[in-house]
C-alpha positions in Angstrom: 51.3 -4.3 -33.4 47.7 -5.5 -32.8 47.0 -9.3 -32.4 44.8 -9.4 -35.4 47.6 -8.2 -37.6 49.8 -11.2 -36.7 49.8 -14.2 -39.0 51.2 -17.5 -37.7 51.5 -20.5 -39.9 50.8 -24.1 -38.9 52.7 -26.8 -40.9 49.8 -28.7 -42.4 51.4 -31.8 -43.8 50.5 -34.3 -41.1 49.2 -34.4 -37.5 46.9 -32.3 -35.5 47.4 -29.0 -37.4 43.7 -28.0 -37.4 43.5 -27.9 -33.6 46.6 -25.6 -33.5 44.8 -23.4 -36.0 41.8 -23.2 -33.7 44.0 -22.5 -30.7 45.7 -19.6 -32.5 42.3 -18.1 -33.5 41.2 -18.3 -29.9 44.4 -16.5 -29.0 43.5 -13.6 -31.3 45.8 -14.2 -34.3 45.4 -15.1 -37.9 46.2 -18.8 -38.4 47.5 -19.9 -41.8 47.7 -23.6 -42.8 51.1 -24.0 -44.6 51.2 -26.7 -47.1 54.0 -25.4 -49.4 57.4 -23.8 -48.5 56.5 -20.5 -50.3 53.7 -19.9 -47.9 56.3 -19.3 -45.1 57.0 -16.0 -46.7 53.6 -14.7 -45.6 53.8 -15.7 -41.9 55.7 -14.3 -38.9 55.8 -17.5 -36.8 55.4 -21.2 -37.4 54.0 -24.1 -35.4 55.2 -27.7 -36.3 52.5 -29.9 -34.8 52.5 -33.4 -33.3 51.9 -36.4 -35.3 54.4 -39.1 -36.4 57.9 -37.6 -36.8 59.3 -40.0 -39.5 56.3 -39.4 -41.6 56.4 -35.7 -41.1 60.1 -35.6 -41.9 59.5 -37.6 -45.1 56.7 -35.2 -46.2 59.0 -32.2 -45.4 61.7 -33.7 -47.6 59.3 -34.4 -50.5 58.0 -30.8 -50.4 61.5 -29.3 -49.8 60.5 -27.7 -46.4 63.9 -28.3 -44.7 65.8 -25.4 -46.4 62.8 -23.2 -46.2 62.4 -23.7 -42.4 66.1 -23.2 -41.9 65.9 -19.9 -43.8 62.8 -19.0 -41.7 64.7 -19.7 -38.5 67.8 -17.8 -39.7 65.5 -14.7 -40.2 64.7 -14.7 -36.5 61.1 -15.8 -37.0 59.8 -17.9 -34.0 59.1 -21.6 -34.4 57.1 -23.8 -31.9 57.3 -27.6 -32.1 55.0 -29.8 -30.1 55.6 -33.6 -29.6 56.7 -34.7 -33.1 57.5 -31.1 -33.9 60.0 -31.1 -31.0 61.6 -34.2 -32.4 61.9 -32.5 -35.8 63.5 -29.4 -34.3 65.9 -31.1 -31.8 69.7 -31.3 -32.1 69.8 -35.0 -31.3 67.1 -37.8 -31.5 67.3 -41.2 -29.8 65.2 -44.4 -30.0 66.0 -44.6 -32.8 68.4 -42.0 -34.1 67.1 -40.0 -37.0 67.5 -36.8 -39.0 66.4 -33.6 -37.3 66.8 -29.9 -38.0 69.0 -29.2 -35.0 67.4 -25.8 -34.3 67.3 -26.2 -30.5 70.1 -27.8 -28.5 68.3 -30.7 -26.8 68.4 -34.4 -27.0 65.0 -36.2 -27.2 63.9 -39.8 -26.9 61.0 -40.8 -29.1 57.9 -42.4 -27.6 59.5 -42.4 -24.2 56.2 -42.3 -22.3 55.0 -45.5 -24.0 52.2 -46.4 -26.4 48.9 -44.6 -27.3 47.0 -46.4 -24.5 49.4 -44.9 -21.9 48.6 -41.4 -22.9 47.5 -39.1 -20.0 46.5 -35.6 -19.0 48.0 -33.8 -16.0 47.8 -30.4 -14.4 51.1 -28.5 -14.4 52.7 -25.1 -14.3 55.1 -23.1 -16.5 57.2 -20.0 -15.9 56.5 -17.7 -18.7 57.8 -14.2 -18.8 58.8 -14.4 -15.2 55.3 -15.5 -14.0 54.4 -19.0 -12.8 51.1 -19.9 -14.5 49.0 -23.1 -14.6 49.0 -25.3 -17.7 47.0 -28.3 -18.6 49.3 -31.0 -20.3 48.3 -33.8 -22.5 50.8 -36.4 -23.2 50.3 -38.8 -26.3 53.2 -41.1 -27.1 55.2 -38.2 -26.0 59.0 -37.8 -26.3 61.2 -37.1 -23.4 63.8 -34.3 -23.3 66.9 -36.1 -22.1 69.5 -33.3 -22.4 69.2 -29.5 -22.3 72.0 -27.5 -23.9 73.7 -24.6 -22.1 71.6 -22.1 -24.0 68.2 -23.7 -23.5 65.8 -22.3 -20.9 63.5 -24.8 -19.2 60.0 -23.4 -18.9 57.8 -26.2 -17.5 58.3 -29.6 -15.7 56.3 -32.7 -15.1 57.5 -35.5 -12.8 60.9 -33.7 -12.4 61.6 -33.6 -16.1 61.5 -30.6 -18.5 58.5 -30.8 -20.8 58.7 -27.3 -22.3 61.8 -25.3 -23.2 63.0 -22.4 -25.3 66.3 -21.4 -27.0 66.1 -17.9 -28.6 63.2 -17.9 -31.1 62.6 -21.7 -30.9 60.0 -23.1 -28.4 59.3 -26.7 -27.8 56.9 -28.8 -25.7 56.6 -32.6 -25.3 52.9 -32.3 -24.6 49.9 -31.2 -26.7 48.6 -27.7 -25.7 46.2 -27.7 -28.6 44.1 -30.6 -27.2 42.6 -28.4 -24.3 40.8 -25.2 -24.2 43.8 -23.7 -22.3 45.4 -21.1 -24.6 48.2 -20.2 -22.2 51.0 -21.7 -24.3 49.7 -20.6 -27.6 49.3 -17.0 -26.3 52.9 -17.1 -25.0 54.1 -18.2 -28.5 52.0 -15.4 -30.0 53.7 -12.9 -27.8 57.1 -14.2 -28.9 56.1 -13.7 -32.5 54.9 -10.2 -31.8 58.2 -9.3 -30.0 60.5 -10.9 -32.7 62.6 -8.5 -34.7 61.3 -9.9 -37.9 57.9 -8.4 -37.2 58.9 -5.4 -35.2 
C-alpha cells in the first residue's frame, strides 16, 4: 500500500490538531480532521491530540465519540494519543481520577511535570521497530506514566521514566511530537497504520 493512499484522522474537537495534520502530511499520508464520529469510517488510523483532557472528554461525550472510538479500536485500527490524548486512552487516571477509555493498560498522572511555565524541550531516543532513533521531545503540562501493564511495551524514556509506549494498536506519548519538525514518531505511527490488518 502506498503512503499516499493511507488516510489518518486527527480528532479535531480541541487542542493542537492542526499541527498533527501538518506532521502527517509531511510524513506522506492524507490527514483528515475528524469532527464527527461518522468520519471515523473513512480513516485507517486516528490521532487524539494534546489539549485539556477534561474539556476533550466533555466534547467527546457531547458528540458521542466514545462508542465510535471503542468500535474503531475493536476493529484493530491504530490510535495514537499524545499528552491529553494519552490521558483519554489510559486505563487509569490520577490527580484527579477521571473517566478514560481504558484502551491501553497504563496509569497516568495528569499535569505531573508542573504548570505551563515549566514546559521544556529535550533530546531523547526511542526504540522503534528494533532500531534506536533520536527523537526531539516537547513537554507541556505533560502527564507522567506511573504504571505500565504487563502487555505494554515502553518505546522511549526521559529521566528514567517511560514517555512513549505501545500496546497492540494503541500508541501513546506524554510529549508533543507535532511541535517539532521531526516526523520520526508520526512516521512510525503511519507505518503501524499501513501494517494493521484493517488496512491490509
